[in-house]
Backbone bond lengths (Angstrom), bond angles and torsions (degrees), N, CA, C in turn:
res aa  C-N    CA-C-N  psi(-1)  N-CA   C-N-CA  omega(-1)  CA-C   N-CA-C  phi
1 M - - - 1.487 - - 1.459 109.72 -
2 T 1.339 119.38 -42.51 1.484 123.21 -177.43 1.548 106.87 -67.71
3 H 1.310 120.15 -41.08 1.475 124.12 175.34 1.497 110.82 -53.51
4 I 1.328 116.85 -49.03 1.438 122.98 -178.92 1.500 110.52 -59.50
5 R 1.364 118.92 -48.11 1.442 124.33 -179.61 1.533 109.70 -64.43
6 T 1.335 119.04 -38.13 1.438 121.11 175.73 1.466 114.57 -60.82
7 T 1.390 113.10 -44.80 1.486 121.33 177.13 1.540 109.64 -60.86
8 I 1.330 114.35 -44.69 1.486 116.06 -177.39 1.601 109.18 -66.92
9 A 1.408 115.18 -37.88 1.481 116.54 -178.89 1.543 110.98 -64.41
10 R 1.350 112.35 -40.68 1.502 115.95 178.50 1.527 109.13 -66.21
11 G 1.308 118.84 -39.71 1.449 123.26 175.80 1.448 113.13 -53.46
12 W 1.358 118.38 -51.09 1.448 123.77 176.58 1.529 113.17 -59.94
13 F 1.363 114.20 -40.47 1.441 118.91 178.66 1.559 110.52 -62.26
14 V 1.281 116.49 -43.86 1.502 121.59 178.39 1.543 108.55 -62.30
15 M 1.371 116.60 -42.25 1.436 117.87 179.33 1.499 112.84 -62.35
16 I 1.315 119.46 -35.28 1.435 123.18 177.32 1.532 111.01 -64.49
17 L 1.363 111.19 -45.10 1.512 114.43 176.47 1.471 114.24 -60.97
18 V 1.331 116.76 -41.35 1.515 122.01 -179.13 1.504 107.89 -67.30
19 S 1.328 118.80 -37.02 1.473 122.82 -178.73 1.529 113.22 -65.04
20 W 1.327 116.00 -15.23 1.417 119.13 171.99 1.521 115.90 -67.87
21 N 1.346 114.77 -12.39 1.513 125.72 176.91 1.486 109.22 58.76
22 F 1.332 118.50 56.09 1.462 121.43 172.47 1.477 110.90 -62.39
23 G 1.329 116.90 142.20 1.474 121.96 175.15 1.513 108.91 -72.95
24 L 1.386 115.88 156.39 1.388 117.95 -177.09 1.536 113.26 -66.54
25 Q 1.307 119.75 -29.60 1.426 122.62 175.49 1.516 114.12 -86.03
26 A 1.250 120.23 1.54 1.433 122.26 -179.91 1.512 110.20 -55.72
27 Q 1.294 115.55 139.19 1.453 120.94 179.75 1.527 107.83 -102.10
28 R 1.307 114.98 82.04 1.458 118.24 -179.93 1.540 111.91 -82.52
29 F 1.304 114.05 157.49 1.461 120.79 171.47 1.483 110.04 -115.05
30 I 1.363 118.50 131.52 1.411 121.98 -177.61 1.594 108.28 -116.77
31 V 1.269 115.72 156.42 1.422 122.01 -174.67 1.554 107.27 -69.17
32 D 1.358 114.04 126.35 1.480 120.83 175.39 1.546 106.85 -94.84
33 K 1.341 113.98 -48.57 1.426 122.75 178.52 1.505 108.09 -142.08
34 G 1.362 116.34 141.23 1.466 119.06 178.74 1.451 108.10 -155.84
35 E 1.413 113.66 154.69 1.461 118.99 177.00 1.517 108.75 -147.19
36 I 1.303 116.32 141.39 1.392 121.32 172.10 1.555 106.58 -122.50
37 N 1.376 116.03 130.28 1.473 121.82 -175.26 1.543 99.62 -120.53
38 F 1.279 114.15 142.51 1.494 117.52 165.52 1.515 111.23 -135.62
39 S 1.384 112.98 158.27 1.456 116.20 177.22 1.576 106.98 -143.81
40 S 1.294 111.60 141.37 1.415 122.96 175.86 1.494 108.04 -111.70
41 N 1.321 121.44 107.40 1.444 125.85 -175.73 1.550 110.77 -105.36
42 A 1.274 114.58 82.42 1.502 119.54 -178.19 1.536 110.94 -91.93
43 S 1.233 118.47 175.20 1.450 122.12 -174.77 1.529 111.20 -68.70
44 L 1.333 120.85 -30.05 1.460 118.68 179.85 1.520 111.33 -110.30
45 E 1.267 123.36 -6.33 1.482 120.69 -176.07 1.547 112.00 -159.02
46 M 1.306 113.35 144.44 1.533 121.44 174.59 1.548 103.31 -108.76
47 I 1.305 112.17 131.73 1.481 120.22 178.96 1.513 105.66 -125.18
48 K 1.301 114.53 128.53 1.456 120.06 177.50 1.548 108.80 -131.91
49 A 1.335 114.45 144.31 1.429 122.42 176.78 1.522 111.76 -154.24
50 A 1.268 117.11 160.60 1.514 122.00 -175.66 1.511 110.50 -149.21
51 S 1.299 115.82 156.45 1.422 123.55 170.70 1.608 108.56 -138.77
52 D 1.306 111.05 137.51 1.491 118.65 178.27 1.518 107.33 -109.48
53 K 1.279 119.24 20.57 1.499 123.43 -176.11 1.501 110.03 -105.80
54 V 1.317 118.50 44.89 1.493 123.94 -179.92 1.534 110.21 -87.90
55 T 1.321 111.06 131.61 1.515 119.21 170.50 1.480 110.91 -115.40
56 G 1.332 115.80 159.52 1.515 115.86 176.64 1.475 108.81 158.69
57 L 1.327 112.87 -179.93 1.433 124.03 -178.96 1.526 113.59 -157.22
58 I 1.308 114.24 161.73 1.442 123.59 169.72 1.527 108.25 -128.15
59 D 1.314 115.17 138.52 1.496 119.60 179.64 1.582 106.87 -116.32
60 P 1.337 115.07 104.20 1.479 116.68 -178.45 1.528 115.99 -62.48
61 A 1.301 115.61 -18.38 1.510 118.65 -176.16 1.531 109.11 -66.52
62 N 1.332 116.77 -29.45 1.488 118.22 179.58 1.503 113.40 -136.04
63 N 1.278 114.77 9.80 1.503 121.09 177.93 1.495 114.55 68.57
64 Q 1.312 118.48 11.04 1.496 117.79 -177.27 1.512 111.86 -84.28
65 F 1.249 116.23 152.47 1.455 124.75 179.41 1.514 112.97 -140.93
66 A 1.353 116.70 158.54 1.439 121.91 171.23 1.473 109.54 -151.51
67 F 1.312 119.65 133.42 1.470 126.42 177.62 1.525 110.41 -129.37
68 L 1.329 115.41 145.96 1.430 120.56 178.05 1.563 112.87 -143.03
69 V 1.348 113.55 144.09 1.418 115.47 174.08 1.586 105.62 -140.35
70 N 1.340 117.05 136.16 1.425 119.50 171.43 1.474 114.95 -79.22
71 I 1.343 117.11 126.36 1.412 122.52 -170.86 1.495 115.21 -55.96
72 S 1.376 112.77 -37.85 1.483 116.87 -176.13 1.522 114.31 -69.48
73 T 1.365 117.81 -5.91 1.466 120.34 -179.45 1.467 111.94 -88.57
74 F 1.305 123.47 2.13 1.375 124.03 178.57 1.587 110.05 -75.01
75 R 1.383 115.41 131.28 1.423 120.33 176.66 1.495 111.58 -125.62
76 G 1.292 117.59 163.76 1.451 121.74 -178.21 1.481 106.11 126.81
77 F 1.248 117.11 -118.37 1.559 125.29 178.88 1.463 107.55 63.77
78 N 1.312 115.71 175.60 1.445 122.00 175.36 1.502 116.26 -91.82
79 S 1.331 117.25 -10.56 1.411 122.16 173.87 1.535 107.54 -165.55
80 E 1.341 113.99 167.31 1.458 119.63 179.72 1.539 107.64 -67.58
81 L 1.338 117.84 -38.74 1.430 122.54 -179.08 1.556 108.72 -61.03
82 Q 1.326 119.00 -40.47 1.457 122.24 178.13 1.527 110.95 -60.59
83 R 1.352 118.04 -42.54 1.450 125.24 176.16 1.480 109.76 -60.96
84 Q 1.306 118.69 -41.83 1.495 123.70 179.39 1.526 109.40 -64.47
85 H 1.372 118.20 -44.23 1.454 119.86 177.50 1.501 112.69 -65.69
86 F 1.298 116.86 -36.88 1.466 121.03 176.58 1.547 111.85 -58.34
87 N 1.341 116.41 -47.18 1.424 122.75 177.35 1.553 115.02 -69.74
88 E 1.331 115.73 -44.55 1.419 116.80 -174.90 1.533 115.47 -86.89
89 N 1.293 117.77 -42.71 1.456 120.64 -171.10 1.510 114.92 -94.96
90 Y 1.331 116.30 -33.49 1.502 117.07 -177.27 1.520 114.23 -102.94
91 M 1.326 115.68 -53.54 1.446 120.58 179.72 1.541 117.29 -78.44
92 E 1.339 112.01 -24.68 1.502 121.80 -177.73 1.520 105.82 49.75
93 S 1.277 116.27 61.13 1.504 120.00 -172.95 1.513 113.17 -69.86
94 E 1.243 119.41 -20.73 1.514 119.63 172.80 1.568 109.64 -69.84
95 K 1.250 117.74 -37.37 1.459 122.72 179.08 1.509 112.80 -83.49
96 Y 1.384 117.33 -34.76 1.443 120.62 -177.32 1.511 106.12 -132.88
97 P 1.352 116.25 76.90 1.510 123.47 -167.88 1.581 112.95 -72.41
98 K 1.301 119.66 -11.58 1.468 115.03 -177.70 1.541 112.43 -138.31
99 A 1.301 112.96 160.55 1.510 121.14 171.97 1.588 105.22 -118.21
100 T 1.257 118.97 136.24 1.413 123.78 175.80 1.444 113.48 -131.81
101 F 1.338 116.47 154.84 1.428 123.38 172.85 1.579 103.39 -138.55
102 S 1.340 117.41 120.88 1.453 119.90 -177.77 1.531 109.00 -143.11
103 G 1.245 117.46 147.10 1.447 122.61 -178.51 1.481 114.29 165.13
104 K 1.331 119.90 -138.30 1.402 125.22 -174.32 1.584 110.04 -137.62
105 I 1.295 116.02 142.85 1.487 123.54 170.13 1.509 104.85 -77.64
106 I 1.349 114.46 125.51 1.485 120.61 -176.57 1.529 111.46 -67.14
107 E 1.342 116.00 -47.57 1.435 120.38 -173.71 1.522 110.56 -77.40
108 Q 1.299 117.76 148.10 1.453 126.57 171.53 1.517 110.73 -75.79
109 I 1.306 119.34 122.70 1.485 125.01 -177.88 1.483 110.43 -118.71
110 D 1.323 116.56 137.26 1.445 120.12 172.44 1.665 103.86 -89.63
111 F 1.256 114.98 102.18 1.397 121.10 -176.43 1.532 111.64 -77.53
112 T 1.313 119.12 -3.32 1.406 119.91 175.60 1.618 115.06 -96.00
113 K 1.287 112.08 -3.91 1.497 118.54 -173.11 1.558 108.73 -112.83
114 D 1.290 115.12 128.03 1.482 120.48 174.67 1.508 109.77 -63.40
115 S 1.375 115.91 123.21 1.376 118.88 -177.82 1.538 107.21 -174.77
116 T 1.297 116.64 169.86 1.524 125.29 172.37 1.485 109.49 -117.42
117 Y 1.301 113.84 130.46 1.453 121.42 179.81 1.489 113.63 -121.18
118 E 1.260 115.66 143.31 1.532 120.55 168.74 1.554 102.08 -97.59
119 V 1.361 117.44 118.77 1.413 122.76 -175.30 1.514 110.45 -127.06
120 R 1.316 116.94 165.34 1.407 124.05 175.05 1.546 107.73 -120.64
121 A 1.310 115.82 123.10 1.483 121.21 177.92 1.499 105.46 -98.27
122 K 1.357 116.12 120.86 1.464 120.99 -179.03 1.550 107.10 -110.59
123 G 1.356 115.93 123.86 1.492 114.29 177.25 1.513 109.14 -175.84
124 D 1.315 115.43 -160.34 1.406 122.58 -179.18 1.511 110.38 -105.32
125 L 1.369 115.09 122.80 1.420 125.66 173.92 1.551 107.63 -92.62
126 D 1.275 116.46 110.70 1.485 118.66 -177.09 1.502 110.09 -109.68
127 I 1.252 118.47 106.72 1.448 124.38 177.01 1.544 107.94 -128.36
128 H 1.334 116.64 139.17 1.462 120.73 173.00 1.552 107.88 58.17
129 G 1.313 117.71 34.80 1.513 123.23 176.92 1.538 111.98 68.63
130 Q 1.299 117.52 12.64 1.483 121.49 -178.96 1.505 108.63 -117.76
131 K 1.354 116.31 114.48 1.532 120.98 179.17 1.611 104.41 -88.19
132 Q 1.291 108.72 139.29 1.495 120.15 174.53 1.496 106.57 -134.55
133 S 1.348 111.67 130.43 1.534 116.52 177.13 1.510 105.60 -76.39
134 R 1.315 116.63 127.92 1.448 121.12 -178.58 1.586 110.27 -138.18
135 I 1.247 112.01 152.62 1.518 123.38 166.40 1.487 108.34 -113.81
136 I 1.331 118.21 116.52 1.340 122.33 -177.70 1.511 112.57 -116.26
137 K 1.294 118.91 119.36 1.460 123.08 -178.92 1.528 108.97 -71.69
138 S 1.323 114.36 138.63 1.448 118.59 -177.69 1.555 110.08 -146.48
139 K 1.342 113.75 158.61 1.433 119.99 173.57 1.531 108.12 -106.91
140 L 1.312 115.76 125.46 1.447 121.06 -177.42 1.547 108.77 -116.62
141 T 1.317 115.70 120.49 1.467 117.70 -176.80 1.487 108.64 -118.34
142 I 1.339 116.44 128.66 1.485 123.28 176.40 1.453 110.47 -109.45
143 R 1.321 117.98 121.86 1.452 124.84 177.99 1.513 110.14 -140.83
144 N 1.356 114.96 120.32 1.479 120.58 175.41 1.517 112.20 53.81
145 G 1.326 114.49 40.30 1.477 119.24 176.29 1.577 115.80 78.06
146 H 1.337 115.78 7.63 1.418 120.85 176.94 1.505 107.89 -110.59
147 L 1.349 117.71 150.96 1.445 121.08 178.17 1.554 107.53 -117.07
148 V 1.343 113.46 144.30 1.438 119.90 169.55 1.499 106.61 -128.33
149 I 1.282 115.90 129.54 1.493 118.91 -177.85 1.553 106.32 -126.35
150 E 1.344 112.11 131.64 1.484 118.80 -178.46 1.516 111.32 -132.10
151 S 1.343 119.09 141.57 1.416 118.85 176.74 1.565 109.31 -155.14
152 D 1.286 114.67 152.24 1.482 123.07 177.12 1.550 101.98 -124.63
153 F 1.352 116.89 136.59 1.432 121.22 176.88 1.499 110.43 -159.06
154 I 1.324 118.47 168.63 1.420 125.41 -178.32 1.536 108.58 -110.74
155 V 1.313 112.46 138.06 1.497 118.08 171.25 1.530 110.29 -117.50
156 P 1.385 115.46 111.19 1.441 118.95 176.66 1.556 107.01 -74.05
157 L 1.321 117.37 129.86 1.522 121.77 178.54 1.487 110.50 -56.82
158 T 1.284 119.61 -42.41 1.448 123.32 -177.26 1.567 114.11 -59.47
159 D 1.328 116.89 -26.51 1.463 123.70 176.91 1.516 110.06 -65.08
160 H 1.290 120.03 -27.38 1.425 125.97 -176.32 1.560 114.17 -117.28
161 I 1.245 113.19 17.11 1.499 122.18 178.64 1.493 113.16 50.61
162 I 1.347 114.92 44.52 1.477 120.05 171.69 1.505 107.53 -98.94
163 T 1.286 115.55 115.75 1.482 121.41 -177.73 1.536 111.18 -101.41
164 I 1.352 111.86 142.95 1.454 120.55 178.46 1.452 108.82 -115.23
165 P 1.400 119.02 125.02 1.414 121.65 179.52 1.518 111.73 -61.18
166 K 1.349 119.06 143.89 1.435 123.31 -178.19 1.568 111.68 -52.43
167 I 1.287 117.35 -38.73 1.451 124.11 -176.63 1.558 112.14 -57.17
168 V 1.392 116.02 -29.03 1.465 116.12 -179.69 1.519 110.51 -116.14
169 S 1.328 119.87 16.30 1.441 123.88 -175.21 1.548 115.28 -61.52
170 Q 1.345 114.24 -22.50 1.492 115.89 179.45 1.505 110.81 -93.48
171 K 1.335 116.18 1.68 1.477 119.47 179.65 1.537 111.64 -112.42
172 I 1.328 116.68 -6.05 1.471 118.43 179.75 1.558 104.78 -136.34
173 A 1.378 112.56 124.71 1.504 118.94 179.42 1.489 111.12 -70.71
174 T 1.345 113.88 153.08 1.504 121.22 177.97 1.558 109.95 -81.06
175 E 1.315 119.28 -18.12 1.367 124.07 177.73 1.492 109.91 -127.23
176 I 1.294 116.70 125.66 1.430 123.35 -172.34 1.559 108.37 -103.84
177 E 1.384 113.91 132.52 1.508 118.65 -179.78 1.482 107.08 -90.93
178 V 1.352 117.22 132.14 1.411 123.40 -174.00 1.529 109.50 -122.43
179 H 1.324 119.44 134.62 1.373 123.72 171.20 1.516 110.43 -121.97
180 F 1.351 117.50 128.00 1.430 122.94 -178.49 1.475 110.77 -120.67
181 K 1.375 118.89 133.86 1.440 121.62 171.60 1.490 107.61 -144.40
182 S 1.387 112.53 135.66 1.464 118.77 -178.30 1.452 108.97 -142.93
183 S 1.352 118.67 140.30 1.427 124.10 167.43 1.551 110.21 -104.46
184 L 1.363 117.17 131.17 1.386 119.80 -179.28 1.524 110.57 -120.02
185 V 1.346 114.64 149.54 1.505 121.23 176.99 1.442 110.17 -126.86
186 H 1.310 118.56 167.75 1.465 122.97 176.84 1.435 109.95 -62.51
187 Q 1.384 117.17 134.57 1.480 119.42 176.78 1.465 110.99 -70.48
188 K 1.289 115.10 139.79 1.527 118.83 -177.30 1.452 105.51 -107.48
């Protein structure tokens, strides 16, 4: 069942990307490798997890981007039971299987020139079925036709209607620290 939902989620993601109506000669960059790490630094416990199952792309023709990660792919945690609670009780990953961030890079970038840019990515961050308009500062490095994008940002749980029971409120932070890094290559 999870495999079917993952396939459907990826199908919808591809349809969104196709709906951008990219030109046939567009020189898009797709994720080659990517990782999202998060940490919850609460008063009684530190929780860390990561996923290297990031998909996405950037279209230099219009500065648009889209990234996706399936929630159930996060690993780490302090125990398997903690991972299970993350998926079942907090993220409800059966009901909300993916997190996405899509929108547009605000600054104009010369994607043909090797350089490092401080950019702002403006778009919709969709977690737990709740979209929030966000501007996320990122570092974009272009070297030999490859892109690397990195960002650090905070996700307040209340923005995405993720509730923490009072009994574990000192073990789970109300704001989650996120680190994102992805390498992108020309789409073939």
